[in-house]
N, C-alpha and C positions, 0 to 999 in steps of 0.2 A: 574510665575505668583505672586510670593512674593515679587519678584524684582519689579516689573514694576507696581505694587500698594505700593509700598515704594518710589518710582519715582511720582507716581502722589499725592502720601499725600504731601510728599516735596514740591511741585509744588502748590498746592490749601493749604498749612496751612498759608500766608499770605495773610487775607484778606481787606487788605487795599488799596484805591484807589492808582495805582501806575503811576508815570509820566514814559516817554517812558527811561529816565536811569535807572529807578527802576527794569524795563521790562527785561532792557538787562543784569545786574546785574542777576537778580534772572531767567533770561533763560540760563546765565553759572552758577550760583550756580547747578541748577538742570541739565545742560548734566554733570558737575563732581561729582554730587551727584551718577547720574546714571550709569557710570560709575563705581563707587566704588563696587558699588552692583553688576554691570553686569558681570563685568572682571573674580571677585572670583565665580559666580554661569557660569559662561561659561568655565570657567576650573573644575568646578566641573561634568559639564553635558559631559565635554569629557571625562574625566579619567570614568566616568562612562560608557560612550557609549563604550570604547576601553577595559573595565572589560570583559564587554559584547560580543563581537568581536570577543576577544584571549582565553576568556573562553572556549568556544562553540567551538569543532571540527567542520572542515569544511563540513563533511555531514552535520550534524545537523544545522548550523546556513545556508546550502544553500539548505536544504530539500530533501538530499542525503541517500538514506537508505543501511545500509551495512546487514542487514536480508536476510540469504542464503535461495534460493528459488529451489523447482524442477520446472525445466522447460519440458511441455511435448508438441511435436508438434505429431498432428495426421493424418495421412495420409490415402489416397485409401475412402473417404466417397464416395458411390455411386450417391450422391444426395442430394439435401439441404432442405430436407422434415422433418421435426422434430428439433430435439437439439440431440446433443454430451451429455454424462454425465461421466465426468473423475470422477471416483471414487477414492480415495488411503486409502487402507485399513492397519492397524497395528498388525492385527490379522485373522485366519482363519473364524471368527465368521462370519457367512453373503459372505464371500466371495464367489461369484459375484455377485451372484442373487439378495441378497438385500442390493443392495448397500445403496438405498434411509435411509436405516433402520440403518445401522453398521459400513458403512464407515467411520471413523477416518474425512475425508473432504472429501468434494463433489462441484464440478461446473458444472452447465447447460450451456452450452454456443452452440449459434445461430450458423449455418451451413454459412462461404460464400465460396464459389468459391474449392468447395470440403475438404479444410482441415479447420483444424481450429486448435487453441492451448488453452492448459491451464497453470496458474500457481498456483502451492500450495507455501503459503508463509511461513515464520515462522513455519518450521516442526524441531521438533528436532531430533538431529538423533537416529537410528534405525532401525528396518528392517519391510519394507511395501512391499505391492504388489497394483501395479495400474488394476483398470478394467475399460475400456471403453465401452460405448455403442453409438450407433448410436439409439435413440429411436423415430424413424420414427412416433407413434404414437403416441407420450408422454404419456404413461400411468404409467411411472416410472418404469420399468422393460424389461429384455431382454427375450423376447416374444421365447416362443420356439415351435417345431412341437410336436406329440408324437416324442416317445425316447426321447427327452432330445434337439433335430438339431433345433441350434436358427437359427429364422428367421429376425430378424434384425443383423446390422453389428456390431461387437465387435472387441476387443482386448485388449493384456495383456501385460503387463510389461516381460522382455527378451523373447518377442515373445513366450509363455507359448502357449501350441496349445489345441483347445479344438476339441475333436472328440467327443463320445458319453456323451458330458455332459462338464459344465465347468472345467478347470484346476483348479488343487490344491493353496491351497494360498503356498506353501513351492515350487512350480514347476515357480509361478510368482514371489516369492518375491526376495528382491533385499538389499542389503546395503544401508544404505545412513549416512555419515559422520560431517555434518551437514553444509557441502559447497555446493556450487552451482552445480544441475547436469542437464544436458540435457537428454532427453532422447526421441525417436521417436516410435513411437507407431503406426501401419499399419492397418487399419478394413480387417476384414474376412468377407464374405457374404455369 
């Protein structure tokens, strides 16, 4: 913008009435003056653009992320009623029944075609356990009958079994090293 203003100022400085020869001489002077200003400005802009492009790694420049994820594919969902809650725990506190209150990360997902998936991003390395609940009535908990037998679909990491109650955190826990991890959990009813 400064270069344009300088060029326009150079053109408008001469306010005398000009004949055709004077106009052509002024136009030539204007063109030379603008070139003197624009060429260095263009070189500066080009250099600045090159620094921006080459200073950023390709992942940042093109919007890619290098953050590792835990990808969980959930299978054997009996119907599309309600939603599926994927809860990632880093301790046994609240595992798995109180997932809304104690899970480190939680995703609630709509069901499509009797399967779904959830992706946990930016998870630090450590030991985790996953609980997946098909919350058909969408009340935010795994419903049970008397004796603690589940009435809604459920699944746990490491395919931990729930007999007369939920499995322990240690039986469902898995080590996570901070790299991409793909897990598959099949629901049981």
